[in-house]
N, C-alpha and C positions, 0 to 999 in steps of 0.2 A: 979290423972294423968288422962289424956283424951287420947283417941287414936282417931286419925282422917283417915278416910279412902279416897282415892281419886280414882278417875275412870279413867281407861286408856284412854288418848287421842289419836289424831292423832299423827304420828310421827313427830318428829322436822323436818324442812326444808320444801322446796315445794313440793306437791302433783303431781305426774306424772302419765298419764293415756295412754292406750295402743293407738296408733295411730289409728284413724278410716279410713277406706278405702275411698279415694276420691270420691265425688259425681259424679256417672255416672260409675264407675268401680265395677266390681264385682270380690270377693275374689276367688282366683282359687282352694283355700282350700276347700272352702264349695262346689264347685261342682266337687271335686275329683271323687266321685262316679257315676256322670251321664254320660251317652252316648249321642251321638249324633245319630239322627234318620232321615234318608232320607224320604223325602216326596213320599208318595206311589201315582201312577197313573194307577189304574187298567184296565182302558179303553185303555190306551197306550200299557200297557202289553199283553192284550186281540188281540189287533189288530198286535202286533209283532208276537205273538205265531201263530195266524192265517197264516201270511204269512210264517213263519218259516215251519209250515206244510206243506203248497203248494209246497215250495222249495224242502223240503226232499220228497215229493210224487213225484216230476219231476225227482229228482236224482235216487229215487229208479226205476223209467220207464224207465230211461236211460239205469241203468244197468240190467235190467232182460229181458226188450223186445229185442227178439231176431233180430228184423229188423234191430236193428243198427248195427249189425255184427262186433262188437269191437275186434274180432280175425283179420278180414281183414284190419280194422284200423290200428293196432299196426304193421302189416306188411309192410305197405305203409307210415305209419307217417314220419319215418325215413330212408326210401329208398332213394337211390343215385338220382334217377331221380327228385324225389320230392324236396330234399335239392339242387340240381341245380337249381331247378324251383324258389326255394326261393330265393336263391341268385340273381337271375337274376330279380326277383320281387324287392328285396331291391335296385339293381342296377338302375333300372327305376325309381324307386321312387328317388333316391339320384339325379341323373343327372335331373329328370325333375323337382324336387324342386330346385335345384341349378339354373338351367337356368330360371325359372319362377320366381324366387325372383330377381334375379341380374336383368332381365329386366324389371321386375315389379318395382324394384325402378327407374329404369331409366323412364319408362312411366309416374309414379308418379310426378316424378321430372318435366316432362314437362308439367303435368296438373296443378301443382303449380307456374309454370313460368310465366312470365309476356307477353311473346310472346304469340299472338293471334294465331299464325300458328301452333307452337307447342301445344298448348292448343288443337287446333282442331283435329291434328292429334293423339294424346293421346286418345282423346276422340272417334274418329272414330275406333281406335284399341281396345278398351275396348269394345264399342258397338259391333264390328263384332264378337270379339271371345268370348265375353260371350252369343251371340246369336244362333252361330252354336253349334249343339251336337258335342262333343267330338269324338265320333265314326264317325263322317261325316269329321271332320277334320283329323282324321287318315288315314282312307281310301284316301283323298284327297293327302295327305304328301307322302302315300305309293306308289300312282299312278303319281308321279309328272312327272316322266320320260315320261309318256304318252303326257304330254302336252309341256313340254320341254325336247328335246333330248339332249342339251348340255348347260352347264354353259360357261360365258364368262367374262373375266376381261379385262377392257377397258375405254375407254372415253364414258360416257353416249352419245347416239346417234351419236358415232363415231367408230373408229377403235377399234378393239378387238387385247389385246396382248397375251391372253392365253384362252385356252378352254378346257373343262373337260366335259367327260360323265358323264351324271345324275346319270347312273345307278352304275358307280362307285364312285360317291361322297357320294350319300344318299342312303344307304341299308335299310334292314327293321328295324334294330335296331336305327340308325341314323333318320329315319323318324318317329319311335315311340318316341323317345326323343324329337325330334323336336315339335311333335304335342302335346305331353305332357306339355312341356316347355312354348310353346306359349299358350297354353289354360290357364295354371296356370299363367301366368305372367297378364293376363286380372284381374284375381281376387285378386292377389298380389298387384298390382298397387292401387286397390280402398283400400285394406286394409291398405297399408303403408299410402295412401292419408289421408285415415281416422284418422288414429292414430296421423299424423302430426298438422291435423287442429285443433284436439280436444286439442292441448296444449295451454294455455291461450297466446292471443297474446303480454299480458303485460311482457311476459318472454323474448321476442324478442326485444321489446322496451327498457326494461330496460339494456339488453346486448348492444344494439347499443347506448344507452346513455352513456354507460362505456367505447364506443370504442373498444368492443369486435368484430373481424372481422368475418364475415358473414359464413363463413366456420367453424369457432370454434362455432358459435351460434348453428349452423346446427347439429355437432358433440358431443359437450360438453353439452348442455343446453336442445336443442329441442328433438333430438333423444333418450337420458335416459328417458326422461317422456313420449314421444311418443310409448317407447316399451311395456309400461304397458298395453296400449290398442291394440297394434299391435300383441302382443303374442298369445292371446288366440284366436282370429280369425286365427292367420297364422297358429298354431299348428292344427287348425281345417281343414284347407285347406290342410295340408300335411297329416294329417290322410286319408282325403278323396281321395288325389291324391293316397295315398299307395293302397287304395281299388280300385279306379279307373283304375289301371293300369291292371286290369282283361278285361278290354274293348279292348287292344291290342292283345286278342286272334284271332280278325279279320284279323290280319297281320301274324297268324302262327309264333308269337314269343314264345318261351318257358318258359312263364312265370308261376306261381303257378295255374291259374285257367285253362290255355290251358292245361298243363301237366296233371290235374287232369282228364279233359276232355277225354285226349288220352287214358290215364289208364283205366278210366271206360267205354269207349267205346270199350276196347279190352276187359274186364274181365266181363263187363255187374254189377259189385258191383258199384252201383249209390251213394246209401246213404253213406256207409263208406268213400269212396272216397271224396264226398262232405264235410263229417265231417272232413277229412284230411285237407282239404283247409281252413276249417272254423275256426279249433282250431289253425292252424297257423296264419291267419289273427288275431285272439283274440290276440295271444301271442305277434306279432310283435307291435299289436296297444297298449298294455298295455305298451310295452316299451317306445313307444313312448309317451304315456301320463305320464310316470313317468319323462321322460326328461322334457316335459313340464311343471310339477309342479315345478321342481327344478330351471329352467329356470325363471320361474315367481318368483320365492321365491328370486331369485339374482336382478333381476331388481325392485322388490318392496323394495329393501332396503333404499332408497332415500325417500320413502313414508312414512315408517313406522319405528319408533325407533326400535320395537322388531318385528323382523320377524315372521310371523305365524308359529307355531310349526310343525315339520315334523310328519308324522303318527307315525314314532317310537316313535318320545317324546311324542305324545299324550297316545300311549299305555302305555308308562312307568307313565306318570301323573296318568293315569288310576289305575295302579296297585298300586301307592302309595297313592292314594285316598282310595281305599279298605282298605289297611292296615292302615291307618289313621282312618277309620270309627270303627275299633276294639280297638281303643285305647283310656282309659277313657280322658275326657277332665281335662286338667291341668296336665297331665302326658306326658311323652315322651316314645318312646319304650325302652330307657334305663334307666327309671327312677327306682330307688333302691325299691321303694314302690312297684312296680309290679314283683321284683325277677328278672328285667333285660330281661324281656321277652315283645316282643310285642303283 
């Protein structure tokens, strides 16, 4: 009797192997314990820290230096006279901007027209009002009744049907708005013209080939594209006009800077009253800048599929990025392996 032994061979049937990771891919399970590390920039941090130290030192000086007289600042910052002056400043800015850009659009259209006469008149207007200082224009309009006692309506070089006293028609506030608006219109005209001519002429040619009317070309095709070039410079002019309203103090109009001068002339507290005006100018300019940002973002929709993120969205993404840096690679904040904690 013989006994035969056999060695255990491979199991019957096809042999299956564990699938290998595709080339170019990394198994996340192997990286579960690793963490991402941000690139370090020591020089950048050193410069930022130095700037922060200077800023903190300046703020500390504002707080401890008695020369700023913050007690007087708090008394007059929200005083009724100052608030009324702020309202008058906003009023002058609004009417000056409205008149300036409406008239500026007309002047820009004249400069872009095919009429040599209209082009020459518009060019002369821009040349004159950009050459004469604003304070000189305001003084001229304020003293217009010295040159022209009465205004008349009638046929040119012919009979007059109605007349008005110049003093009754154009007071101090009207002269200020007129001077600010006419001055602003010269700059607004060039801003609008620059934005329009920056649009590719092929846009208009393609629209004309499709039979689109000229007014529709301007309103639906040219203007939306031109607004992206017009808005930054136009907002800059509005902010400049807002601060430029302080020039109307020569006309004894109770805007912010004039009222501050009156108060510190009576109390002798020059520095805190100037800080009152400064802080109000900064606050209102900030509001205008925020409005500019969102208007520009609105008109950027046609050029960008994804509009740029707002500051709030950027802050939210920054916080989410910090949370992601603390999460191991291959795990999510709700991964059971991490105990459900981020």
